[in-house]
C-alpha positions in Angstrom: 315.4 223.5 165.6 315.3 223.4 162.2 315.8 219.7 162.0 313.0 219.1 164.7 310.7 221.4 162.6 311.3 219.3 159.5 310.9 216.0 161.3 307.6 217.6 162.7 306.8 218.3 159.2 307.3 214.9 157.6 305.5 213.2 160.7 302.5 215.3 160.1 302.6 214.8 156.5 303.0 210.9 157.1 300.1 210.9 159.7 297.7 213.0 157.3 298.4 210.4 154.4 297.7 207.6 156.7 294.3 209.0 157.9 293.5 210.0 154.2 294.1 206.6 153.0 292.1 205.1 156.0 289.0 207.4 155.3 289.3 206.8 151.3 289.0 203.0 152.2 286.5 203.3 154.7 284.5 205.4 152.1 285.1 202.7 149.6 283.8 199.9 151.8 280.8 202.1 152.9 279.9 202.4 149.2 280.3 198.9 148.6 278.0 198.2 151.6 275.4 200.5 150.2 275.2 198.7 146.8 274.9 195.4 148.4 278.2 194.2 146.4 279.7 192.6 149.5 276.6 191.4 151.1 276.4 189.5 153.3 279.5 190.2 155.6 277.8 189.2 159.0 274.9 187.1 160.5 271.3 187.4 159.1 268.3 187.7 161.3 265.2 185.9 159.8 262.0 187.3 161.8 258.7 185.5 161.9 255.9 187.4 163.1 254.5 184.4 164.9 255.4 182.2 167.8 257.8 179.2 167.4 256.7 175.9 166.2 254.2 176.8 163.7 254.1 176.7 159.7 256.1 180.0 159.5 258.7 178.6 161.9 259.1 175.4 160.0 259.4 177.4 156.7 262.0 180.0 157.9 264.2 177.4 159.6 264.3 175.3 156.3 265.0 178.2 154.1 267.2 179.8 156.5 269.5 176.5 156.7 269.9 176.7 152.9 270.7 180.3 152.8 273.3 180.0 155.6 275.1 177.4 153.3 274.6 179.4 150.1 275.7 182.8 151.7 278.2 181.7 154.1 276.7 183.4 157.0 274.7 182.4 160.0 270.8 183.0 159.6 269.1 183.3 162.9 265.3 182.7 163.1 263.8 185.3 165.6 260.2 185.0 166.8 258.2 188.1 167.4 254.6 187.4 167.8 251.8 189.5 168.6 249.1 191.7 167.5 248.1 189.6 164.7 251.6 189.7 163.3 251.8 193.6 163.4 254.6 193.4 166.3 256.9 191.5 163.9 256.0 193.7 160.7 256.7 197.0 162.8 260.2 195.7 164.2 261.0 195.1 160.4 260.0 198.6 159.4 262.1 200.0 161.9 265.2 197.9 161.0 268.2 199.3 158.8 267.5 198.6 155.0 270.8 196.5 154.7 269.3 193.1 154.2 270.5 191.9 157.6 267.1 191.8 159.1 264.3 190.2 156.9 260.9 188.7 157.7 258.8 185.7 156.7 255.6 187.2 156.7 252.1 186.0 155.5 248.8 187.1 153.9 247.4 188.1 157.2 250.0 190.5 158.6 250.5 191.8 155.1 247.2 192.4 153.6 244.5 191.8 156.4 245.7 193.1 159.8 246.8 196.7 158.5 243.3 197.0 156.6 241.4 196.1 159.7 243.1 198.2 162.3 245.5 200.9 162.6 248.8 199.0 163.3 251.6 201.7 162.1 252.7 200.2 158.7 251.3 199.9 155.1 252.5 196.9 153.3 252.8 198.6 149.9 254.8 201.5 151.3 257.1 200.2 154.0 258.5 197.0 152.8 260.2 195.6 149.7 259.0 192.1 148.9 261.8 189.4 148.3 260.0 186.4 147.1 256.9 184.2 147.8 257.7 180.6 148.9 254.5 179.0 149.5 250.7 179.1 149.2 248.3 176.6 150.7 245.1 176.6 148.6 241.5 176.5 150.2 238.6 174.4 149.5 234.9 174.6 150.2 233.5 171.2 151.4 230.1 169.8 152.9 229.5 166.9 154.7 229.4 163.8 152.7 226.0 162.9 153.9 224.2 166.3 153.2 223.2 165.4 149.7 224.9 168.4 148.2 227.2 167.1 145.2 228.2 170.3 143.7 229.1 174.1 144.3 225.7 174.9 142.4 223.9 172.5 144.8 225.3 174.4 147.9 224.3 177.7 146.4 220.9 176.6 145.3 220.2 175.4 148.8 221.5 178.7 150.3 219.1 180.5 147.9 216.0 178.2 148.6 216.7 178.2 152.4 217.4 181.7 153.4 218.6 182.0 157.1 219.6 178.2 157.0 222.9 177.8 155.2 226.2 178.5 156.9 229.8 178.3 156.5 232.6 178.1 158.9 236.0 179.5 158.7 239.4 179.7 160.9 237.8 183.1 162.3 236.4 186.4 161.5 238.3 188.6 159.4 240.8 186.0 158.5 241.7 185.2 155.0 239.2 182.4 154.4 236.5 184.5 155.7 237.6 187.5 153.3 237.9 185.4 150.1 234.5 183.6 150.9 232.8 186.9 151.8 233.9 188.4 148.7 232.8 185.4 146.7 229.3 185.3 148.1 228.9 189.2 147.8 228.9 188.4 144.1 225.8 186.4 144.4 223.0 188.7 145.7 220.4 185.9 145.8 222.6 183.8 148.1 222.5 184.1 151.6 225.1 182.1 153.9 225.7 182.9 157.4 229.5 183.1 158.5 230.2 180.9 161.7 233.9 181.8 162.8 236.0 179.2 164.8 239.1 179.3 166.8 241.2 177.5 163.9 240.9 175.1 161.0 240.3 172.0 163.1 237.4 173.3 164.9 235.7 174.3 161.6 236.4 170.9 160.2 235.0 169.1 163.4 231.8 171.3 163.4 231.3 170.1 159.8 231.8 166.7 160.4 229.2 167.0 163.3 226.8 168.5 160.7 226.7 171.7 163.0 227.3 174.0 159.7 226.6 173.7 156.1 230.0 174.1 154.7 233.5 175.1 155.7 236.3 176.8 153.9 239.8 175.5 154.9 243.1 174.8 153.5 243.2 171.6 151.4 245.3 169.9 153.9 242.9 170.3 156.5 240.0 168.6 154.7 241.6 166.2 152.0 242.0 163.3 154.7 238.3 163.5 155.5 237.6 163.6 151.7 239.5 160.5 151.3 237.8 158.7 153.9 234.4 159.8 152.4 233.3 161.8 155.3 233.5 165.1 153.6 232.9 166.2 149.9 235.1 169.0 148.5 233.1 171.1 146.1 235.7 173.4 144.6 239.1 174.6 145.3 240.5 178.1 144.9 243.7 177.3 142.6 243.7 178.6 138.8 244.0 174.9 137.8 242.8 171.5 139.2 245.1 170.0 141.9 246.9 166.7 141.2 245.6 165.4 144.2 242.2 166.3 143.5 241.6 166.0 139.7 237.8 165.4 140.0 237.2 168.8 142.0 236.7 171.9 139.9 238.1 175.1 140.5 236.0 178.2 141.2 237.7 179.8 138.1 236.5 177.2 135.7 233.0 177.4 137.5 233.1 181.0 136.3 234.0 182.8 139.8 236.7 185.2 140.4 238.3 185.2 143.9 240.3 187.9 145.7 242.8 185.3 146.8 243.8 181.7 146.2 245.3 180.5 149.6 247.4 181.3 152.7 250.8 182.5 151.3 254.1 183.1 152.9 256.8 185.2 151.7 259.8 187.3 152.6 260.1 190.8 152.8 262.8 193.3 153.6 262.6 197.2 154.8 261.5 199.4 152.0 265.0 201.2 151.4 266.7 198.1 150.9 269.2 198.0 147.9 268.0 196.1 144.9 271.2 194.1 144.7 270.7 192.8 148.0 267.1 192.1 147.4 268.3 190.1 144.3 270.8 188.3 146.1 268.5 187.1 148.7 265.7 186.3 146.1 268.1 184.1 144.0 269.2 182.3 147.0 265.7 181.7 148.2 264.8 180.2 144.7 267.9 177.9 144.8 266.6 176.7 148.3 263.3 175.9 146.9 264.7 174.0 143.9 266.6 171.7 146.3 265.2 168.1 146.4 265.9 167.7 150.1 264.1 171.2 150.9 261.2 170.1 148.5 260.8 166.9 150.2 260.8 168.5 153.7 258.0 171.2 152.6 256.0 168.3 150.9 256.5 166.2 154.3 255.2 169.2 156.3 252.2 169.7 154.1 253.5 173.1 152.6 253.0 173.6 149.1 255.8 175.5 147.5 254.7 178.4 145.1 257.7 180.7 144.3 257.2 184.2 143.0 260.1 186.5 142.4 260.4 189.8 143.8 258.7 191.6 140.9 255.8 189.0 141.0 255.4 189.1 144.7 255.3 192.8 144.8 252.6 193.1 142.3 250.6 190.2 144.1 250.9 192.0 147.5 249.9 195.4 145.9 246.8 194.0 144.1 245.7 191.6 147.1 246.3 194.7 149.5 243.8 196.9 147.8 241.1 194.1 147.1 241.3 192.9 150.8 240.9 196.3 152.0 237.9 196.9 150.1 236.4 193.5 151.4 237.4 194.3 154.9 235.7 197.6 154.9 232.6 195.9 153.9 232.7 193.5 156.6 233.1 196.1 159.0 
C-alpha cells in the first residue's frame, strides 16, 4: 500500500512537471507571438477593398509575390468589394491585430468614404498604416483647340464667362473632385461647374468632344492624348515637374496649394498590431518596391511607385483625412 502511494506521488509530480513545462513553453510562445519576434508563422491574407482585376489587385499581387519570397509564407490576395471600399475596411477592422490580415487600401476608402457617410470606421483611429506604395498624380487638361494655353488662361476664361466654364472628373465626391473643388474654393472670383462622369475614360472622351471646358484626370489617362496633340495639359499636382512632362508646370510652382497630389495606394493593419510586425512588413514592402522586376512591372502597368514608410504614411493619412473631411462637408 505504501509503495503504491509513493508511486502515485511520483507519477503525480511527474505529470505536474510536464504540465508546468508545457504551460511555460506555451506562455513563451504566446509572448513571442505578441511581440512579433516569430512573425510570420502562417499564411497572410492581403485584402483589397475592390473587385479583382483592377489596379489594386495588380499591385497587391505584385507586392504579395515579393512578400511571399521574403517572408517564407504564403500571401493570399482576398477581394472584398462593396460600399465604396468600406466593406473591405470594416473586415480589416474586425480582424485580429497580429499581422496575418492586412489591406491594400486607397485614398478613397481611407479619407473620402468615411467622411461622406457613416461607414463604421475612422481611418485615423482604427488602423495602423504600414506603407504607401504608389501615387498617380493628376493633371488638368483642356482640348487643344480651345485656345487656352495655360492654367491662368483657363481661370481667366471662367472668371469672364460665369456659368459657361465646366470641368469633368471621375465622379462626384471622388478624389479628383475633392482636390479640384478645394482649389477652386480658393478663388472666389472663379466659377466652374463640376460635371461628374462614371470614370476617367468618360471624362476624357467628353473633353475630346468639346463637351466640357476642362478635365482633371490621372496623368496616365491624359498623357497619350497630349502626345497626339488632342489635349493640352495645363498643370500637374506633383511638388516637382514630371520627367514625362518637363514643360508642364505644377500647381505648387504656380502658387496654389492642394489638399492632395494624386490617387495613392498603401497597406494598413488593424490598430493594435505590434510595431515590430508593422516594421517587418514595412521593410519587406520597401524591398519589394526596390526590386528591378517589380519596378518594371509597376511601370508597365502605369503605376507610379511612391514609397512612404509607416511613420510618413501615418502622418499623410492623418493630414489628408482632416483636410478632405472639411472639403466634403462643404460639398454637402
